[in-house]
Residue, then its C-alpha position, 0 to 999 in steps of 0.5 A: m858173696n852169698v845171699l839168702w833170699l826170703q819171701s815174706a808177705g807180698c806179691g813176689g813182684c820184686t823177684m818178677s822184676l829181677l828176672c826181667a833184667e836183660d843184657p846181661n840177665v841177672f844170673d850171669l850178672l851176679a855170677d860175674g860179680g862173684i855173687e851166689f844164692l844160698w837159697h831163693p824160693s823161686f830160683s833154687e831147687a832146694t826145698g823142704a828139709e834141705v832148706r830147714r837145715l840150711l836156715e838152722a846152720i846159719e842160725r847156729g853159725e855153722q854156715a856163714l851168711d853175707v847178705l840176708a835179703v827179704e822181699g815182702s813185709i813182715a806180718t807181726g800179728p796177731k798181738g805181735t806173735g807173727r803167727y799170721h805168717m809161718l815159715s812152712g815146715t819150720g813151726r816158726s814165724m817169719l818174724d821169728w826167723v828174721r829176727s834170728l838170721a838178721p844178726m848173723a848176716r854181714d848185711v841185711v837188705a830189704v827188697g821192695t817197699c813192703a820189706a822196707y816200710g810196710g808198703m801195700t801190704s800194710a794198707g787198709g787198716n793193716p789187719t796183719g800188723a805188716v811192717g818193714l824190716q826196720y821202718e813202719g811207714q815213716l817211723a823207724g822201728g819195724a820187725l827189727d829195732p831202730s838200733f839194729r845193725a848187721r855185722s858190717g855195722r850198717a842198718v838195713i839197706n832199703i831198696a825201695g820200689c814197688p816193684t824195684h828196678p832190677g838194676w837197683v837190686s843188682e847194683t846194690l848187691l854188686l857194690l856190697a860184694e866190692g865193699r863199696l857201699g857205705e853209709a854216705d851212699l844211702d839217703d835218710y830212709g836207707r835207700p841207695r843213692l844210686y837211684a834215690d839221688h834222682l827224681v822220677h821227673h828227670a828225663c820224663t818224656k812228658n817234660e816239654f808239657y810240664e814246662y808249659k804246664a800243658s796238662a793231660r785230662e785223661l790217662s794215656q794222653l800225652g800231657c803232663m799229669m801233675e795238674h789233674l792226674g795225681c803225678v808226683g814225679t817232681q817229688a818221688v825219688g827214682d831214676c825210672n826215666i833215666r834207666a828205663w824199665n826193660g830198656e824203654g818203659s816207665c809208668t809215665r812213659a806208659g801214660y800213668p802217673c808216678i805214685a812215688c812207690t819208692s816212698p814210705e806210706f805211698e800206699e795211702p795217699r788219702h786220695p785216688f792215685t789218679e787225682t790231684p788234690t788241690i787247695a783253692g785250685i792250686p795242686v798240693g803236690l808241687p815240686s818239693d824244693m821250689p817256693k809255691a808262689w814262684f811256681m804258680a807265677l812261672a805256671s801262669l807265664s808258661k800256660a800263656a806262652t804254650p805253642k798250639r802244638i803242645g796244647v793240642n797234643a797234650v790232650s791227645d793220645r798221640i801226636r796230632v800236630p808235629p813240630g814245625q819245619k823250617a822252610p827250605r831255602s830256595 
């Protein structure tokens, strides 16, 4: 299976994340799966006229294309022309190239939330008209029409994340190479269920504090960050704490709240990322599949039963009170 990877409007962070894959590294992993890059702006040696000839050959149908992977949003401005982002040396906009190449691909993959839904590059008034490949925020229809389907018959596959976990990208490509990724394997926003069927809350190292509603007050304290620091891990899809980044890390493990970066429109939550909006003192961001009345009742009981160890450690940046030990038998 071959892959053409284009980098559009974004920071390149998803490629940087992919390069952090270890044991095995991304090149060995994909090569073992029979996957090769026709071209990648960071991985490939080809440049200039060589790349233009490749793109033109794909466009004419002379070079078969299995997967078109796009990283970064698509700038549609000004006035729908896409000329805010020209593909260097071609005289054509990235918008034009994506619309021309996407129908030639067996599958189209949006790598990262910018490519999927617009992401960070669409925030702040969106002066460039940045959109995702097949979504504009939560609305179907971006650079490509909502009815677009690749040659496989599938809509755009959205590997959302800011950045994506390297495992999400490599596993999706490997499944495509084996012909084992179907419509049933994607959620309602086109995200692979291999990670989207989980919540960031799952396996979070702060779950003991969450159970007792023992809350951190400042960043990098050990307690749960949902009540005061804006964490939405109980609502955000992702297996970030199940398969840790680089073998051991995640946002919440580093003491920073989950901001639901796999979700459309996460970039503008209408409040600071590290603040929890409340109504009458009740956090707005409660678990999405639990009645609020039940949650508040359980929270009151949990707070009343909080062991001293958990209460003290919650507002500390390290363990101050270790778990109690059973007295040795005489």
